[in-house]
GUSE-625792 format. One record per residue: residue number from 1; z, x, y of N, C-alpha, C in turn. Coordinates in pm, whole numbers, plus 50000, padded with zeros to 5 digits. Layout:
(NUM; (Z; X; Y); (Z; X; Y); (Z; X; Y));
...
This chain:
(1; (50290; 50067; 49365); (50344; 50200; 49418); (50500; 50193; 49410));
(2; (50562; 50089; 49458); (50709; 50087; 49442); (50753; 50069; 49305));
(3; (50687; 50007; 49212); (50712; 49996; 49085); (50717; 50138; 49014));
(4; (50617; 50210; 49037); (50627; 50344; 48978); (50727; 50428; 49039));
(5; (50744; 50406; 49162); (50857; 50501; 49233); (50986; 50460; 49162));
(6; (51018; 50344; 49142); (51154; 50304; 49080); (51132; 50351; 48933));
(7; (51039; 50353; 48860); (51034; 50376; 48724); (51066; 50534; 48711));
(8; (51023; 50616; 48808); (51046; 50745; 48812); (51185; 50786; 48860));
(9; (51224; 50698; 48942); (51379; 50715; 48997); (51470; 50677; 48864));
(10; (51427; 50591; 48786); (51520; 50564; 48670); (51523; 50683; 48572));
(11; (51413; 50753; 48581); (51413; 50882; 48495); (51486; 50993; 48561));
(12; (51562; 50977; 48659); (51654; 51075; 48721); (51577; 51168; 48809));
(13; (51464; 51134; 48865); (51408; 51211; 48978); (51439; 51178; 49110));
(14; (51447; 51277; 49198); (51467; 51247; 49345); (51362; 51161; 49393));
(15; (51400; 51092; 49506); (51308; 51016; 49583); (51173; 51105; 49608));
(16; (51190; 51214; 49665); (51068; 51287; 49684); (50981; 51318; 49564));
(17; (51037; 51360; 49452); (50968; 51371; 49342); (50911; 51252; 49276));
(18; (50987; 51137; 49257); (50936; 51021; 49226); (50828; 50957; 49309));
(19; (50833; 50987; 49425); (50725; 50940; 49527); (50596; 51021; 49506));
(20; (50614; 51151; 49484); (50494; 51234; 49449); (50417; 51193; 49329));
(21; (50510; 51181; 49228); (50454; 51130; 49090); (50383; 50996; 49102));
(22; (50453; 50897; 49164); (50398; 50760; 49175); (50259; 50754; 49261));
(23; (50257; 50850; 49372); (50139; 50850; 49449); (50027; 50914; 49369));
(24; (50059; 51018; 49293); (49959; 51080; 49199); (49903; 50993; 49097));
(25; (49987; 50896; 49048); (49945; 50803; 48941); (49859; 50676; 48996));
(26; (49910; 50623; 49114); (49855; 50493; 49154); (49808; 50507; 49308));
(27; (49803; 50631; 49360); (49761; 50633; 49507); (49619; 50604; 49527));
(28; (49526; 50655; 49446); (49382; 50639; 49461); (49355; 50479; 49439));
(29; (49397; 50414; 49323); (49375; 50276; 49306); (49427; 50183; 49432));
(30; (49536; 50231; 49492); (49590; 50145; 49599); (49490; 50165; 49716));
(31; (49444; 50282; 49747); (49362; 50302; 49865); (49225; 50238; 49851));
(32; (49175; 50250; 49720); (49050; 50184; 49688); (49050; 50041; 49687));
(33; (49156; 49985; 49636); (49162; 49848; 49651); (49170; 49789; 49796));
(34; (49250; 49861; 49873); (49261; 49829; 50010); (49125; 49826; 50092));
(35; (49060; 49929; 50064); (48944; 49952; 50134); (48827; 49846; 50096));
(36; (48829; 49827; 49977); (48741; 49732; 49916); (48756; 49586; 49975));
(37; (48894; 49565; 49957); (48927; 49423; 50011); (48910; 49402; 50163));
(38; (48941; 49523; 50255); (48923; 49512; 50395); (48768; 49497; 50408));
(39; (48696; 49583; 50355); (48554; 49574; 50381); (48485; 49430; 50347));
(40; (48526; 49394; 50230); (48493; 49254; 50187); (48520; 49135; 50277));
(41; (48641; 49135; 50335); (48661; 49016; 50429); (48613; 49045; 50571));
(42; (48587; 49180; 50592); (48531; 49228; 50736); (48395; 49166; 50739));
(43; (48317; 49138; 50631); (48184; 49098; 50651); (48190; 48942; 50694));
(44; (48314; 48891; 50697); (48325; 48753; 50752); (48296; 48759; 50901));
(45; (48305; 48874; 50975); (48292; 48876; 51107); (48150; 48826; 51145));
(46; (48050; 48827; 51058); (47928; 48779; 51100); (47904; 48628; 51051));
(47; (47994; 48559; 51017); (47995; 48416; 50983); (47969; 48337; 51112));
(48; (47904; 48229; 51098); (47881; 48142; 51211); (47991; 48057; 51249));
(49; (48098; 48044; 51148); (48222; 47970; 51168); (48323; 48064; 51241));
(50; (48350; 48019; 51365); (48445; 48110; 51441); (48567; 48130; 51371));
(51; (48633; 48030; 51314); (48767; 48051; 51248); (48750; 48158; 51130));
(52; (48645; 48149; 51047); (48626; 48230; 50935); (48600; 48381; 50991));
(53; (48520; 48387; 51101); (48502; 48526; 51144); (48628; 48577; 51201));
(54; (48717; 48498; 51271); (48855; 48559; 51315); (48947; 48591; 51192));
(55; (48946; 48509; 51109); (49013; 48543; 50985); (48974; 48676; 50915));
(56; (48850; 48693; 50915); (48802; 48815; 50842); (48854; 48940; 50916));
(57; (48858; 48932; 51047); (48906; 49050; 51128); (49062; 49073; 51085));
(58; (49128; 48951; 51113); (49278; 48948; 51087); (49300; 48992; 50937));
(59; (49239; 48959; 50839); (49276; 48995; 50715); (49240; 49129; 50672));
(60; (49120; 49176; 50736); (49070; 49329; 50697); (49182; 49400; 50762));
(61; (49228; 49381; 50892); (49334; 49455; 50949); (49465; 49456; 50855));
(62; (49500; 49332; 50817); (49606; 49319; 50747); (49620; 49401; 50612));
(63; (49507; 49391; 50536); (49498; 49477; 50420); (49512; 49619; 50443));
(64; (49436; 49670; 50552); (49454; 49807; 50572); (49581; 49858; 50615));
(65; (49663; 49779; 50708); (49791; 49817; 50753); (49894; 49800; 50646));
(66; (49869; 49710; 50556); (49969; 49691; 50432); (49936; 49824; 50347));
(67; (49818; 49879; 50335); (49797; 50001; 50260); (49884; 50111; 50322));
(68; (49853; 50123; 50458); (49917; 50231; 50530); (50078; 50225; 50511));
(69; (50118; 50096; 50522); (50279; 50087; 50500); (50319; 50123; 50364));
(70; (50245; 50078; 50265); (50269; 50110; 50124); (50285; 50268; 50105));
(71; (50190; 50338; 50160); (50184; 50486; 50141); (50259; 50563; 50241));
(72; (50283; 50521; 50356); (50354; 50610; 50452); (50511; 50551; 50484));
(73; (50526; 50412; 50502); (50648; 50369; 50535); (50732; 50331; 50401));
(74; (50675; 50301; 50297); (50768; 50275; 50185); (50838; 50391; 50141));
(75; (50798; 50522; 50134); (50889; 50620; 50091); (50985; 50671; 50203));
(76; (50940; 50640; 50325); (51048; 50671; 50434); (51178; 50570; 50418));
(77; (51130; 50452; 50394); (51249; 50352; 50378); (51320; 50375; 50243));
(78; (51253; 50411; 50134); (51304; 50448; 50017); (51406; 50562; 50023));
(79; (51370; 50643; 50104); (51471; 50759; 50125); (51609; 50719; 50175));
(80; (51616; 50624; 50258); (51728; 50568; 50311); (51803; 50467; 50230));
(81; (51724; 50376; 50164); (51771; 50266; 50091); (51802; 50301; 49932));
(82; (51718; 50367; 49868); (51737; 50386; 49733); (51808; 50506; 49717));
(83; (51898; 50493; 49619); (51985; 50620; 49573); (51943; 50664; 49437));
(84; (51922; 50776; 49411); (51893; 50828; 49268); (51999; 50796; 49181));
(85; (51975; 50778; 49061); (52090; 50753; 48964); (52137; 50893; 48912));
(86; (52253; 50906; 48880); (52307; 51026; 48838); (52369; 51007; 48695));
């Protein structure tokens, strides 16, 4: 997502326009991948190995939170950190 955002900003778009375009291009794959990975490791919850079950919960949570950060936190930070080229 950040790579597409930067690519659009290099084409002289504002952060808001660049983010909208980036999300339109790669938003669904990011969400799909995150949910798929989260569900996959969440199945470890039923493992008889305690450590593996705990790691399944932790990884599922981390994958999901990482997706939320990429979608919601990244544009907020980009607004303050990245400057559009003129």
